[in-house]
FITIGU-920560 format. One record per residue (C-alpha): chain; x, y, z; residue in one letter. Coordinates in steps of 0.2 Angstrom, whole numbers. Layout:
N
A,X,Y,Z,A
...
***
This chain:
629
A,332,841,577,M
A,334,824,583,A
A,318,814,587,T
A,314,798,596,C
A,319,782,588,N
A,306,767,587,P
A,311,751,596,L
A,309,735,587,P
A,292,732,595,E
A,286,749,589,G
A,287,757,606,K
A,294,775,606,T
A,309,779,617,V
A,304,792,629,F
A,320,801,628,L
A,313,817,621,A
A,303,820,636,I
A,316,815,649,Y
A,321,833,653,A
A,302,836,657,A
A,302,821,668,V
A,317,828,678,V
A,308,845,679,A
A,293,835,685,G
A,303,830,701,I
A,301,849,705,I
A,284,852,697,F
A,273,838,702,S
A,259,841,690,T
A,270,844,675,L
A,263,835,659,V
A,272,836,642,I
A,259,838,628,L
A,272,836,614,S
A,290,836,608,S
A,293,849,595,V
A,306,858,585,Y
A,313,874,593,T
A,302,886,583,S
A,285,879,589,S
A,286,876,608,P
A,271,866,615,A
A,263,870,631,A
A,262,860,646,S
A,253,864,663,A
A,263,865,679,G
A,267,877,693,D
A,280,890,688,G
A,283,894,706,G
A,271,909,706,N
A,254,900,705,G
A,254,902,686,K
A,255,888,673,P
A,273,883,667,L
A,274,879,649,H
A,288,868,643,L
A,294,862,626,A
A,306,847,626,G
A,318,841,613,T
A,333,828,613,S
A,350,829,606,L
A,362,814,609,F
A,373,802,600,S
A,374,783,601,S
A,392,785,605,S
A,402,800,611,S
A,418,804,603,P
A,435,800,611,P
A,440,813,624,S
A,455,818,613,T
A,443,823,599,S
A,442,841,593,T
A,426,849,599,P
A,414,854,585,P
A,415,872,579,P
A,404,885,588,S
A,392,895,579,P
A,397,913,576,I
A,389,924,590,V
A,388,943,591,T
A,387,948,609,R
A,377,963,615,T
A,389,976,623,P
A,387,975,641,R
A,380,991,649,L
A,383,986,667,Q
A,395,975,676,R
A,391,956,674,E
A,382,948,688,P
A,391,934,697,L
A,375,924,697,D
A,376,912,683,M
A,357,912,683,F
A,355,930,679,T
A,370,931,667,R
A,364,935,649,A
A,365,920,636,I
A,382,920,627,W
A,390,930,640,D
A,405,920,646,V
A,409,918,665,P
A,422,930,672,V
A,428,918,685,D
A,441,905,680,S
A,435,891,691,K
A,421,879,687,M
A,407,880,700,P
A,403,864,710,D
A,392,852,701,L
A,379,854,714,K
A,376,872,707,S
A,369,864,691,F
A,356,853,699,L
A,339,857,692,L
A,329,867,705,T
A,314,878,706,K
A,325,894,707,E
A,334,889,691,M
A,318,887,681,L
A,311,903,688,K
A,326,913,683,H
A,325,907,665,H
A,307,906,662,A
A,297,920,653,K
A,279,922,656,D
A,280,905,664,N
A,286,897,648,I
A,303,888,646,I
A,310,879,631,I
A,321,864,636,V
A,333,852,626,T
A,346,840,632,F
A,360,830,624,G
A,378,824,627,N
A,395,831,621,Y
A,394,822,605,A
A,381,834,600,F
A,389,850,607,L
A,388,859,590,D
A,370,854,588,F
A,366,861,605,V
A,375,877,601,L
A,366,879,584,N
A,349,876,593,W
A,353,890,606,V
A,360,902,592,K
A,344,900,582,H
A,333,904,597,L
A,343,919,603,T
A,343,926,585,D
A,324,926,587,L
A,326,935,603,N
A,320,919,613,I
A,330,918,629,F
A,319,908,640,N
A,329,892,636,I
A,338,878,646,L
A,349,864,641,V
A,351,847,651,G
A,368,840,650,A
A,369,821,650,M
A,388,821,653,D
A,400,832,662,N
A,409,837,646,K
A,394,845,639,L
A,390,854,655,L
A,407,861,656,E
A,408,866,638,A
A,391,875,639,L
A,395,884,655,Y
A,411,891,648,W
A,401,897,632,K
A,388,906,643,G
A,373,894,639,I
A,361,890,653,P
A,363,872,658,V
A,358,860,671,F
A,365,843,676,D
A,355,828,672,M
A,368,816,678,G
A,362,815,696,S
A,344,812,691,K
A,347,800,677,M
A,342,782,677,N
A,351,770,664,P
A,335,768,653,L
A,340,783,641,P
A,358,776,640,Y
A,351,759,635,F
A,340,767,622,A
A,355,774,613,R
A,358,756,607,F
A,341,750,600,P
A,349,737,589,E
A,357,727,604,A
A,348,711,609,D
A,358,713,626,M
A,369,725,635,L
A,380,717,649,T
A,393,723,661,S
A,410,715,663,S
A,425,713,675,D
A,435,724,664,Q
A,447,735,675,I
A,457,743,661,R
A,448,756,652,P
A,445,753,633,T
A,436,770,631,T
A,437,787,640,T
A,420,793,637,D
A,403,785,639,D
A,403,774,624,S
A,402,755,625,L
A,418,746,629,E
A,429,741,614,V
A,424,723,614,W
A,440,717,606,Q
A,450,724,620,D
A,440,716,634,V
A,448,701,641,T
A,439,698,657,T
A,423,689,660,A
A,406,696,656,Y
A,398,700,673,N
A,379,696,675,I
A,378,709,689,G
A,371,722,678,I
A,363,718,661,F
A,349,723,650,H
A,339,711,639,W
A,327,715,625,R
A,314,702,621,P
A,321,697,604,T
A,321,680,597,D
A,340,678,600,A
A,339,684,618,A
A,325,672,622,K
A,334,658,614,R
A,350,662,625,L
A,339,663,641,A
A,331,646,638,K
A,348,637,634,E
A,356,646,649,W
A,342,641,661,K
A,343,623,654,D
A,362,622,658,I
A,360,628,676,L
A,345,616,679,L
A,355,601,673,S
A,370,605,684,D
A,367,612,701,D
A,386,614,703,Q
A,387,626,688,K
A,391,644,692,W
A,378,655,683,D
A,390,668,677,Q
A,402,654,670,A
A,387,646,661,G
A,382,663,654,F
A,400,666,648,N
A,402,649,640,D
A,387,652,629,L
A,389,670,625,V
A,407,670,621,R
A,406,656,609,H
A,411,664,593,V
A,413,683,595,L
A,412,695,581,G
A,411,704,569,P
A,405,721,574,S
A,389,728,567,L
A,391,741,554,E
A,394,759,561,G
A,402,764,577,E
A,389,759,590,S
A,401,746,598,G
A,388,732,596,I
A,395,716,590,F
A,389,698,586,Y
A,390,684,600,A
A,382,668,604,Y
A,388,659,588,D
A,384,675,578,G
A,366,676,583,T
A,365,689,597,L
A,369,707,595,K
A,378,712,611,L
A,386,727,619,G
A,398,729,634,L
A,393,742,646,L
A,408,753,650,P
A,415,750,667,A
A,418,768,670,S
A,399,771,672,I
A,393,754,675,F
A,406,751,688,C
A,414,736,696,S
A,420,737,714,G
A,438,740,707,H
A,434,754,695,T
A,423,763,707,Y
A,431,760,724,F
A,449,758,720,V
A,452,767,704,Q
A,439,780,706,A
A,437,779,687,M
A,421,789,685,P
A,429,804,694,Q
A,445,803,684,Q
A,436,803,668,L
A,424,816,674,K
A,409,804,671,L
A,393,801,681,E
A,391,783,685,P
A,374,775,683,Y
A,378,759,694,A
A,391,751,705,V
A,392,732,707,H
A,402,728,724,T
A,414,716,716,T
A,433,715,719,F
A,431,715,738,Q
A,437,703,752,F
A,423,702,765,A
A,408,695,758,G
A,391,704,761,S
A,399,713,776,D
A,412,720,764,G
A,399,725,751,K
A,389,734,764,R
A,404,743,771,H
A,410,749,754,R
A,393,756,750,L
A,393,765,767,R
A,410,772,763,E
A,404,779,747,A
A,388,785,756,M
A,377,774,745,L
A,369,764,759,F
A,354,769,768,Y
A,354,762,786,D
A,341,763,800,Q
A,341,781,808,P
A,348,773,824,A
A,364,769,815,Y
A,367,788,813,Y
A,363,792,831,D
A,369,779,844,T
A,365,782,863,P
A,384,782,867,G
A,389,794,854,G
A,405,792,843,F
A,424,793,843,L
A,435,799,829,S
A,452,805,827,F
A,464,814,814,K
A,477,802,808,P
A,490,815,803,G
A,500,805,791,I
A,517,812,787,P
A,520,818,769,K
A,535,807,768,S
A,525,791,771,L
A,512,796,758,L
A,522,804,744,L
A,541,802,746,D
A,551,788,737,G
A,546,774,725,P
A,531,764,728,H
A,538,748,735,T
A,532,734,746,L
A,542,742,760,Q
A,535,760,758,S
A,517,752,757,H
A,519,743,773,F
A,527,758,782,S
A,512,769,777,L
A,500,756,783,V
A,509,751,799,N
A,509,770,804,Y
A,490,770,802,Q
A,488,753,811,L
A,497,759,826,R
A,486,774,828,Q
A,470,764,825,I
A,476,751,838,R
A,476,765,851,T
A,459,772,845,A
A,452,754,847,L
A,459,754,865,A
A,451,771,869,V
A,435,766,861,A
A,435,750,872,C
A,439,761,887,L
A,426,774,885,L
A,414,760,882,N
A,413,759,901,R
A,415,777,904,T
A,399,781,893,L
A,390,766,898,S
A,377,776,907,L
A,368,778,891,R
A,367,760,886,A
A,350,757,894,A
A,342,760,877,T
A,355,753,867,A
A,347,736,864,R
A,334,744,852,E
A,349,751,842,W
A,359,735,842,E
A,344,724,836,M
A,340,736,822,S
A,356,733,813,L
A,357,720,799,P
A,370,709,809,W
A,360,709,825,A
A,361,693,835,R
A,347,685,845,S
A,343,694,862,P
A,345,677,870,S
A,363,677,865,D
A,373,682,881,S
A,388,687,871,S
A,378,702,864,A
A,376,710,881,V
A,394,718,881,G
A,391,724,863,A
A,377,734,869,L
A,388,745,879,L
A,400,749,864,S
A,403,767,859,V
A,406,766,840,P
A,422,774,833,W
A,424,782,816,V
A,437,774,805,M
A,450,787,798,P
A,452,787,779,R
A,464,773,775,L
A,479,776,763,W
A,488,763,753,C
A,502,762,740,R
A,498,744,735,F
A,481,737,732,E
A,475,720,737,R
A,471,706,725,M
A,470,687,725,W
A,486,684,715,F
A,503,691,712,G
A,505,708,705,H
A,517,723,705,P
A,508,733,717,G
A,494,740,707,I
A,487,732,691,L
A,495,738,676,E
A,485,748,663,G
A,472,753,677,T
A,469,771,682,L
A,474,768,701,T
A,484,782,708,K
A,497,780,721,Q
A,494,782,735,P
A,475,780,735,F
A,461,779,748,V
A,459,760,750,C
A,443,752,755,P
A,443,745,773,M
A,443,727,767,D
A,460,729,760,H
A,467,730,777,L
A,454,724,789,F
A,444,708,792,E
A,427,716,793,I
A,417,700,796,H
A,428,697,811,T
A,426,714,818,M
A,407,713,816,L
A,403,696,823,H
A,417,683,823,G
A,424,683,841,L
A,416,678,858,S
A,416,692,870,E
A,420,680,885,E
A,437,676,877,E
A,440,692,868,F
A,432,706,878,G
A,418,717,872,P
A,415,720,854,Q
A,421,737,847,I
A,408,745,835,H
A,414,756,821,F
A,408,767,807,R
A,415,771,790,E
A,427,785,787,Y
A,414,796,778,S
A,402,794,792,F
A,402,812,799,L
A,400,819,781,Q
A,385,808,778,N
A,369,819,776,P
A,360,805,785,S
A,369,810,801,V
A,357,821,811,P
A,362,839,813,K
A,362,838,832,H
A,375,824,831,V
A,387,834,820,K
A,385,850,830,E
A,388,841,847,S
A,407,840,845,L
A,421,841,857,L
A,438,842,850,N
A,451,834,861,V
A,468,841,858,Q
A,483,831,864,L
A,496,840,873,C
A,512,836,884,D
A,507,834,902,A
A,520,846,908,H
A,518,860,895,S
A,509,876,899,K
A,490,876,896,G
A,489,857,896,C
A,474,856,907,N
A,455,855,907,I
A,446,871,909,S
A,428,878,908,D
A,434,891,896,E
A,441,879,883,T
A,426,867,885,T
A,414,882,881,S
A,424,885,865,R
A,422,867,859,G
A,439,859,864,F
A,449,853,878,I
A,468,850,881,Q
A,471,832,886,F
A,488,825,891,P
A,497,812,880,R
A,500,795,888,N
A,485,797,900,S
A,480,783,911,T
A,464,773,912,E
A,459,783,927,Q
A,462,800,919,K
A,451,795,904,Y
A,437,790,916,M
A,439,805,926,Q
A,439,818,912,V
A,427,810,899,F
A,413,805,911,S
A,410,824,912,Q
A,406,824,893,Y
A,394,809,892,K
A,381,821,883,D
A,393,825,869,I
A,389,816,853,K
A,406,816,845,V
A,423,816,853,L
A,436,820,840,H
A,454,818,845,F
A,468,828,836,S
A,479,812,836,S
A,480,795,843,M
A,499,795,844,A
A,504,791,862,N
A,486,795,867,A
A,484,781,880,F
A,496,772,892,Q
A,487,756,893,G
A,474,746,903,F
A,477,743,921,N
A,470,726,922,D
A,481,713,914,E
A,467,701,909,A
A,458,715,900,R
A,473,720,891,E
A,476,702,885,V
A,458,700,879,K
A,460,717,870,F
A,476,712,861,R
A,469,695,856,N
A,454,704,849,R
A,462,717,839,V
A,476,706,832,K
A,462,697,823,R
A,455,713,816,Y
A,469,715,803,V
A,470,705,787,G
A,483,702,774,L
A,491,709,758,W
A,491,699,742,C
A,502,695,733,C
A,521,696,729,V
A,524,690,711,E
A,532,673,708,N
A,531,668,726,R
A,520,654,733,D
A,514,658,745,P
A,515,676,741,G
A,504,684,754,H
A,510,695,769,I
A,500,696,785,Y
A,497,713,793,Y
A,502,714,811,D
A,494,727,822,I
A,508,725,835,Y
A,522,726,822,W
A,531,739,832,D
A,534,727,846,E
A,544,716,835,K
A,560,724,830,P
A,564,710,817,E
A,547,712,808,W
A,548,714,790,K
A,535,713,776,P
A,540,696,769,E
A,529,681,763,P
A,530,665,773,P
A,546,656,769,R
A,538,639,774,T
A,521,631,776,S
A,525,631,795,Q
A,527,650,794,D
A,511,653,785,D
A,499,658,799,H
A,493,675,805,P
A,502,684,819,P
A,489,679,832,W
A,490,660,828,D
***
C-alpha cells in the first residue's frame, strides 16, 4: 500500500488522509487517527448519520504521472461473483460489490458526489474503509478491493481523483465517489516533491492527454505566472531574489517577461524518471509545467473546452486570451457560472428578458468552415440580438414602475457609477436581457490564423465567449446616455441555469410565442396566460408592446420564442437614432485574415441594410474604421 512521501523539509504530505478530509465536509467532527493498511482499519469518531460514531480508515493510491490515454488498462484481479438470488437493484448504492451495472449509460457525475446517504449505504456498524487514487493505480485499487472482499469485508469506498478511474471502477462494480469536485491542487502539487517550482504556461496545444505535467520540450509558449507553486528551496529563493531585483531596477519591465528571461535561460535536461520535471534557470532549478488541461488558460477552458474533451476535472482557470479587460474576465467567469455576484444581480426589480435564437442547422453545420460561413452564422445571430436589444430598450419604460428600488441594485454592481452622475439615472430603469448562447465557426485572436489555431482541440462550430463578438466594456459603461439613449443591461447566456438565481425568479416565467397577426389563435387570452404562455403577433408596434406587457410587470422572466421580425421599430425618430448609434458600438471585430495588413474585419449589427456588405478586411487605411465611425 502506498504511503505518504516526506517533503524535503521533513513535513509529511497529507494525501493519505485526504479522503477523510472530504468526508469531513459532511461529518464535521470527523478526526483521522491513523492511516493504515487494509487489514487493520483505524477508528475515527464522527456522526454516521444515526447518532453513532463513524469509524474510517484512510489510504492513498496515486502515481506521480498517469499513463497516456492510449495505454492498456492494467489487468483486473480474478473475481468470483456470488450468484444473484434476486433481480439487481437499480441503485448503485445498494448493488453488491463486483456486480457490474446493467445499464449501458454512465450516470451523471453528480451521482458520485460524496454524500451522507452514500456513506450510510456502504458503512457497516458505522465503520467504513476508504482509499483513493488515480487511474494509473487502477490495478492496485482493484487488488485492494479484492483482498478485502475475499475477507468478507464489504464496507469500503474508493475516491477517484480523475474521471478515468471513476468510470473504470463504476463499470467493474466498485463503490466509488468523485473527489474532483472537492479537490484543491495541493494533492496534485505533492505528486512532484522533487520540483522546486511548478508553473502554468500559455500552451494551447495539448502535449499530454491525461493529468501528467506538460512535455516541456513541446511547450513553445511563455511560462505564465498566473498560476504557480514555489517550494522554499535554495534554487527557488535565488530565483525569487534575482527576479525581484530585475523588476525593481526597471519599472518598465513586465513581470512575466522578466520571469521567462530568467527561467528559460538554459533548459534541460529532464530529471531521471517520468515525472516531467526538468532543469531550468541555468540548470539549477527543478521545474515542472502544469498541464493546461487542468490548470487552464482562457483559451483551453473557454474556447477549446479541453477539460471536458479529455474528461478531466480542472483545478483552476486563468482568464487569459480574452479581449475586454477585467470586464471580459468577469463576464467569462459568469458564463461558466464561476463568478459570485451580489444577490441583487440575480433578482433585479424589473425582471429579465430572454429569447431562443433558433439558428438553422445549415448555418451551424453545413458546408466548409470559411470566413463567409462564419460571418453568415454570426450575422444571423446579430440580427436577432439587435431586435432583442430594441425590445429590452422598449420594455425598459413599460416595466419602469418597478424602478423605484433599482438604485440599490445598480450601485451594488462592481461597475456602479457615482450617484451624482446624471447619466446613471436612465440606467436605473433598465430591464436586463439574457444573452443567447453565441456560436462561431472561427475564433478571434490578435494575429492572422486559418480560423482556429492548428493543433488545438477547438471544435467547429463552438460556443464562443461574448467578447469574441461584442465590446463588453462599451456595453457596460462606455457611452453617454444623453447621446446614445439609456444603457441596456444584459446577463450571460447561462444566467437562468445558474443555481444562484432564486427559485421564485426561475418559476416566474412567461413564454411569449410569436405568431402571424392574421393567423387563427394569434391573440392574448386569459386561458393561455394561465398556462404560462401568450401568443404575440410578429412585427408588433411600440404601442402593442406597451399595451400587452404592461399587464405582466410582475412576471420575472419574459422568454420569447424568437426575435425574428419581433418588433416593427420605434415610433420616435430621435429615439431610433440614439438606439442605432448605441448598438452599432456594441459589436467588435474578428481577427485576422492571414497575410493581410490590416487583416481584421469589423462586425456590423446592421449588415442586412447594406446589400454590398461582405466580410473583407479594410483595403486602405481610410477604410480601416468601424461601421459607426
